[in-house]
C-alpha positions in Angstrom: -3.9 -5.9 4.0 -3.9 -4.4 0.2 -0.7 -4.0 -1.3 0.5 -1.2 -3.6 1.7 -1.6 -7.2 5.3 -1.0 -6.0 5.7 -1.8 -2.4 6.9 1.0 -0.1 10.0 -0.5 2.2 9.3 2.2 4.7 5.8 1.3 5.3 6.8 -2.0 5.6 8.9 -1.4 8.2 6.8 1.0 9.9 9.2 3.9 9.4 9.3 7.2 7.1 12.5 8.1 4.7 13.7 10.7 7.1 14.5 7.8 9.5 17.8 7.5 10.5 19.4 3.7 10.0 19.6 3.3 13.9 15.6 3.8 13.7 15.3 1.5 11.1 17.6 -0.8 12.6 15.1 -0.2 15.7 11.9 -1.0 13.5 13.5 -4.0 12.2 14.7 -5.5 15.1 11.1 -5.3 16.5 9.5 -6.6 13.4 12.0 -9.4 13.1 11.0 -10.7 16.8 7.6 -10.3 16.3 7.3 -12.5 12.9 10.5 -14.8 13.4 9.6 -18.6 12.4 11.9 -19.7 15.0 10.7 -17.4 17.6 7.0 -18.2 16.9 7.9 -22.2 16.7 4.6 -24.0 16.3 2.4 -20.8 16.4 4.2 -20.2 13.3 1.4 -22.1 11.0 0.3 -19.3 8.9 2.4 -18.7 5.6 1.2 -15.0 5.9 3.4 -14.6 9.0 6.3 -16.3 7.3 5.9 -14.2 4.1 5.5 -11.0 6.5 9.1 -11.8 8.0 10.6 -12.3 4.6 9.1 -8.7 3.7 10.6 -7.5 6.4 14.1 -9.1 6.1 13.9 -8.0 2.7 13.4 -4.2 3.1 16.1 -4.2 6.2 18.6 -5.7 3.4 18.1 -2.4 1.2 17.5 0.3 3.4 20.0 -0.7 6.0 22.6 -0.2 3.3 23.4 3.4 2.6 23.9 2.5 -1.4 21.3 0.5 -1.7 18.9 3.0 0.2 20.3 6.0 -1.6 19.0 4.1 -5.1 16.0 3.1 -3.6 15.2 6.6 -2.7 16.0 7.8 -6.1 14.0 5.2 -7.3 11.3 6.3 -5.5 11.4 10.0 -6.2 11.6 9.2 -10.2 8.6 7.4 -9.5 6.6 10.2 -7.9 7.8 12.5 -10.6 6.1 10.3 -13.3 2.5 10.6 -11.7 0.2 13.3 -12.5 -0.5 14.1 -8.9 1.8 13.8 -6.1 0.4 10.9 -3.8 0.3 11.6 -0.5 -0.1 7.6 0.8 -1.9 4.7 -0.5 -5.2 3.5 1.0 -6.8 -0.1 0.5 -10.8 0.3 -0.7 -11.1 -2.3 2.4 -10.0 0.3 4.9 -12.7 3.0 3.5 -15.8 3.5 5.0 -18.8 2.6 2.9 -21.4 5.4 2.8 -24.8 3.5 2.1 -27.1 7.1 1.3 -24.2 8.1 -1.1 -23.4 4.9 -2.7 -19.6 5.5 -2.0 -16.6 4.8 -0.4 -15.4 7.5 1.9 -12.0 7.9 3.8 -10.9 10.9 6.2 -7.9 13.3 4.9 -5.8 14.8 7.9 -7.0 18.3 7.1 -10.6 17.3 8.2 -11.8 17.0 4.3 -12.3 13.7 2.9 -11.5 11.1 0.0 -14.5 9.4 -2.0 -14.8 7.1 -4.7 -17.6 5.5 -6.0 -18.9 1.9 -6.8 -19.1 2.6 -10.4 -15.5 4.3 -10.7 -14.2 1.0 -9.3 -15.6 -1.1 -11.6 -14.8 1.5 -14.7 -11.1 1.4 -13.5 -11.2 -2.4 -13.2 -12.6 -2.7 -16.8 -9.6 -0.1 -18.1 -7.4 -2.8 -16.5 -8.6 -5.9 -18.1 -8.5 -4.1 -21.7 -5.2 -3.3 -20.7 -4.3 -7.0 -19.9 -3.1 -6.2 -16.5 -1.1 -9.1 -14.6 -3.6 -11.5 -12.7 -4.0 -10.6 -9.0 -2.4 -6.9 -8.6 -4.0 -4.5 -7.4 -5.9 -1.9 -9.4 -6.6 1.7 -8.4 -7.5 4.8 -8.7 -5.8 8.3 -7.7 -8.3 10.6 -5.7 -8.1 14.0 -4.7 -9.5 15.4 -1.2 -12.4 17.4 -1.4 -10.9 20.4 0.5 -7.2 20.2 0.2 -4.8 19.3 -2.4 -3.5 16.0 -1.2 -4.3 13.0 -3.0 -4.2 9.2 -1.9 -3.8 5.8 -4.2 -6.7 3.7 -3.5 -6.3 0.1 -4.8 -8.1 -2.8 -4.4 -7.0 -6.3 -5.8 -8.6 -6.9 -9.0 -9.9 -10.4 -7.9 -12.1 -8.7 -5.4 -13.9 -6.8 -7.8 -14.4 -9.9 -10.4 -15.8 -11.8 -7.3 -18.0 -8.2 -6.4 -19.1 -8.2 -10.0 -20.4 -11.4 -10.4 -22.4 -11.2 -7.3 
């Protein structure tokens, strides 16, 4: 799964900003049981499982504390206000469908419309990021508007994915 430039702690817990502390605690407990290294024992062979547990635990430490949650919510809101368009969600390029006929990636909007990005746009965005010397391994992305409604999504892809795609 791709990661957005700034990790959404609510998404890590599978929750939303309007969820109560009790709902967040319940999601945290479910995920902690699912990913805790002690519970998995010998099955915990992959580092990604341990990383997921650490990520869930870190999200809970912030969202479970009222003061830290308030600060996090204020930072999220400030980031949203800095964006050119209000972004409804973040979508990974690999979660989109490839349309061979149109040569573009597509993703359905909740209104019934769709989001689309061409392979050329992904290459052009990566070239722009290379010129700005973005940090290696950081996701690259572009904001795309729905073709029917006013929603927009931030489509991301790991920069190393495009480098390998461009060399093939």
